[in-house]
N, C-alpha and C positions, 0 to 999 in steps of 0.2 A: 222669450229667450229659450232656446232649446237646451235641454239637459245634456251633459256630456257623459251620460251613462245610459245603459239599457236595463230597465227595471226587471224585465222578464228573464234576462240572463242572470241577474243577481238572485232572483227567486230560484232559478234552476240550480245554481251553485249551492244555495242554502239547503235545498231539498236533498242534493247529493251528499252534503256534509252529514245530514241526519241519517240517510239510508245506507251510505257506504262507510261512514266513519263513526257512526253511533253518537253523534253530538246532538244535544237538545236545542230546539229552536230558541228557548229562553236564553241560552248561552250565546248562540250565533247572532240573533237579530240585533241586539243593541249595538254591536260593532258595525254591522252592515248599515243600520239606519243613520249612523253618524254622517255618512257621506252623501246622503240624498236629501231632497227638499222635504219640507214639512208635509206638503200635500201628498207626496208619494209614500210617506212612511206607512200610512194606514193601508194603502193598496199593497205594498210589499208584504205586510203582515197577513192581509187577506189572501194573497196568492199562495203564501207558504202554508199557513194554517189550513186554508181551504183545500189545497191540493192533497195535503196529508190526511185530512179528514175523510176524503172520498177516494183515497189512493187505489183500492182494488178495482173500483169502477173505471178509473182512468187507465190503469194497467191493462185491464181486460179489453177496453176499446182499442188501445194501441196494438195489442196482439192481433185483433181482427183486421186492423188496417195495414199492418206491415208483414211482409213475408218472413223477415228475420229480425230479431231485436238488435238495437244498437248497443254494443258492448265496448269495453276497454276505453280508449281515448274518446270514443264517440258517445260515451254514457251521458255526459252533460246535455247532449242534444235530446236524449230520451226524456230527461227531466224537463227540458224546454218544451217538448211536445205536450207533456202532462200539464204544464202551466197554460199552454195555449188552449187545450181542451177544457180545462177548468174554467177559463174565462168565457169560452163559448157557452158552457153549460150553466154557469152559476153567477155570472156578473152581468151588469147592464151595459158594459162597454160595447160599442157598436162593432159587429163582426169584422168590418173592413179595418178598423183600428187594431183589433186583436191580431189579425193576420199580419198587418204591416209591422207592428211592434215585435211580434214573436219571431217573424222571419228575420228581422234585424238582429234579434238575439243571437242568431247563428254567427253573425259577423263579430259581435261582442265576445262570443265564446271561441273566436279564432277558427271558425269552420265555415268561411263564406261559401265554399263550394257546396255546402249542404242546404243553402237557402231554398233551392228548388224542391228538395225533399220535404223540408218542413212545410212549405207552402202547399205542396201536393197532398200531404197527409191531412192537413187541417181542412183543405177544401173537400177532400173525399169524405171526411167526417161530417162536414156540413150537409153533403148530399145524402149520407146514409144515417144521419143522426137518429131519426125516429125508429128506424128498424133496429139499429144497434141498441138503443135504450130499451126497446121492448124485449130484446133477447137478454140483455144484462139483468132485467128485472126478474128473470127466472133462474138465475144461477146464484151460487153462494157469494159472489162478489157484491150482491145487493146489501149484505149485512155490514160491509165496510170494516170488518174486523179480521185479524189473522185467525186461522182455523183453531190453533191451540187455545186462544183466549175465548173464542166462541164456545168451544167444548166445555171449558171451565165454568163459564157463565150459565150455560144450559144445565150443567150438573148441579150447580149451587141453587139455581132459581128455576126449577122446571116449569113453573106456571107464569113466571114474570120475566123470563129472559128476553123476550121480544121488546118489552117496555124498556128494559135496561139498555139494550143495544140501540134502540131508537133514541133514547135520551142522550146516550153517548155521542150520537151522530149529529146532534143539534148544536147550534151556537148557545153558549151558556147565558143565563140571565145575569144581570148586574145587581149584586147585593151590597148594601152599605151597613156599617155598624155605627150607630149614633153614640157619640161620647157622652155618657151619662153625667159626667162632671160639668158639662156645658148646658145640655138641654135634656128634657125628657123626650122620648121618641115622638110623643104626640105633638110637642112644640116644634120639633124639627120637621115633622110631616107638614105642619102649617107653613113653615118657612119654604119648604119645597113647593107647596101649592102656590104661594105668592110668587115664586120664581118660575112658575109655569112648568114644573117638572112633576109628571104623574108618578105616584109611588104608593105602595101599600105595605103594611107591617106583617111580620111573620107571626103565625099563630102560637108557636112554641118558644121562640128565642127572643128574649126581652129587648134586645138592642137592634134587631135586624129589620131592614127595610129593603124591599125589592123595587127597582125602577122598572116601570112598564116598558120603557125604551132606554137603552144605554145612552149615556151622554158623557162629554169630557169632564174630568174631575174639576177643571177650572170653573165649570158652570155650577158646581154644588155650593150652596151657601156655607161659608166659613171653612171650606176645605183646608185652605192654607193656615187657618188658625186652629186646626185640630178638632173641629166640631164633629167631623165624620171621617170614617176610614172605609176604603173599599175592601170588603172581606165577605167571602161566601157565608151563607146562613149556617150551613152544617159546621163549618169551622168555628163559628161563634158558639155553637152548642157545647164545646169543650169547657169553656170558662164558666158557662152557666152551671155545668155539672160540678166543676172544681169548687165553685162557691168560695173564692178566696176572701180572707178577712184581714183588716188592718192589723199591723203589728206582727203578722206571721212570717216565718221563713218559708219562702216558696221557690221551688226549683222548676224552671221551664226547660226541659231537656229536648234536644233537637229543635231549637227555638227559631232558627232562621226561616223566613225573613223577618220575623218579629211581630206578626199580626196578633198572636196569642199573648206574647209578652206584654204588649201595650194594652190589650184587652184586660189582662189581669190587673194592671195598674189603674185602669179606669174603674174597675169594680172595687179595688182595694188600694187607694192611692198611698196608704201608709204601710203597705206590705214591703218586706225586704225581698226583692226578686233577684235570683241568679239565673241568667239566661245563658245556656251552654249549647254549642253546636260544633260538630267536627270540622265544618267547612269554614276556614278563615275568611275566604272571599265573601261568602254569603252573610257572615256576621256583620260586614259593613252595612248591609241592608237593615239589620236589627238596630244598629246605632242611628242610621238615618231616620228610621221610624220613631225611635225614642225622641230624637231631636225635634222632629216636626210636631210631636205631641207634647213637647216640653216635659218629658218624664225622665226618671232616673232608674236604671237597673244596673246591676253588675253584669258585665258581658265577658264571657270567657270561651276560649277555644278548648274543646276537649272531646274525648271519646266516651260515650255512655257506658262502655264495658269496663272502663278503668276510672271510676269516680275518685279514688284516692288521689289521683294525679291533679285533679282540679278543685277538689273541695275537702281534702284531708279526711277527717273523721266526722265532719259536720252532718247533722241530721236536719230534716225538714218537716214542717207541719203539713205541707201539701206538695205533691209532685204532679206535674203535667208531663206525661211522656207521649209526645206526638211521634210515634216510632217510624223509622225508615221503612218504607213499604213499596209495593208495586205501583201505587198511585192509580189503580184501575178505577177508582171512584171519580177521578177528575179528568178523564179522557176528553170530555167535551171542551175543557179549558186548554188541554195540552194534547192534541190529537197525535203528536209524534210519539207519545207513550206506547201506542199500539205497535209501532215499528221499532222502538228502542228496546222494549222488554222481550225476554225469551221465556219459554215455559220453565226452563231450569232455574230461572231467577227466583221463582216463588218459594221453593224449598230453602234456597240460600237465605232469602230475606226472613223467612220464618225462623230459621236457626239464629240469625243475628238478633231478631226481636227477642227471642228467648234468652239469649246471653245478656242483653241489656236489662231485661226484666229482673233476671237473677242478680245482676250486679247492683241494681239501683234499689231493690226492695229493702235491703238493710239500712238504707239512708232515710227511710221513712220512720218518723217517730211513732211510738205506740199510740194508737188512737188517731193517727194521721190518715189523710186521704190521698189516694193516687188515682188519677184518671189516665187510663191507657187509651190512646186514640190512633187511628190510621185513616188515610184517605183511600182505603182499599175496599173492594166489595167481595174479596175472596176469603172463604171461611178459614183456610189454613193460616192466614195472618191475623184472624180476628177471633171468632167464637172458639175455634179449636185451640188457638194459642192460649186464650184465657182459661178454657176448661183444663188444659194441661197444667197451667200455672197454679190453679186452685187445688188441683190434686197434689201438687208438690208442697203447697204451703198451707198448713193448718191454721196459721195466724192471719190468713187473708179471707176477708168476707166481701162478697159481691153485694152491692146495694144500688137501688134505683135503676139498674140496667139489666133487665132480664133475670133469668134464674139459672140454676145449675144444669137444667136440661138444655137450655139455649142461652148461654151466658153472653151478656153484652147487648147493645142496641145497635142495629144496623140500619142506616139510612141508605136508600138507593137513589141514584140521580133522578131528578124529575124536572121537566121543562119549566115548571113554575115554582120549584122548591130548590133546596140546596143540593150540593154535590153528594156523591156516594161517600159515606163516612161511617166509621165504627167507633163506639165508645164503650168502655167498661169502667165502672167506678168501684174502687176497692178500698176497704178500710182495714187498717192493721189492728187486730184485736189481741 
């Protein structure tokens, strides 16, 4: 049975929504995937994520192949061409099928008169592919990053920037968090082995397992029963550092989608956890995660800068602040970040983080622990933020994470390790 939709045109529209309207793929895709078959959902995701991952290379190739760019109402056709080139370069779809489906995309986008143009450009690319790729390998498009971000990464990591950029451009590994209330990590690894799933444990984070090849969650032993959760290894490091204890009052601030909230409750099932996030919609994900794992936490919508509105004068034994950030450490999971962020965002985000830190520090009990974390790799949001905070607060002491010269612990993204992540552990003295 033939589908009554054209997948390539749907992908082109989604890419346009990211690049022209500033929407994120994680917001757009769930709605688009509802109307297509199960087998096509994965391909749609691959076409969108993949095209945005290698966007500069695709843009550069189109520039070489066309005398003038398609603009205005023809812009969706430009994105359709990108989807076509991505398939020819990075998928195993037979070229004749790529051309046929992509050309049909012009009809779905209500531009049937441009079918010949799409066909001509893709065929020309096939003829010139080797030569174009050789030339592209010698210009800045090969780094697949916007120039402002490349500049910042080079500045922050003069000797490691190429490894960081390379890791950002790869597909991410799949990490799991074993629910220690059900199994030890070693026991769960044995269950995985029996199920024929190859995996290995993380050297530093006690609950983390990496799959050697990603698989559907439905194949994971006991996933529906809450034995295991999909969560990056670096994100799991937050709760290892927080070290929550039963009976404590714990605040998880900026909690959505709830991975760290549920991890806290696996580590300390009798803790009293308040999970707060500014985004009402994303809080529904926190509730879903709690439900799947049969856990209980208080979930509230609120702004980290105004804690009195959602917790009155209450104080906490431990606070996990997973601060809003540029997300430059998770680009491999969300390649659209490269095109949604602007250079000016970094100073604005650092200012917001500083405001939240100031507002929330008084909510920590004397002797209490706060872990400040971001999924960023930029010093302005991380080590510089914490250095400035320590200068302002004589009652804050940095422990287990760096020293006053370079405060905090910075993980960089790595093909066989976790995402880019920063942590600073502070005690109130």
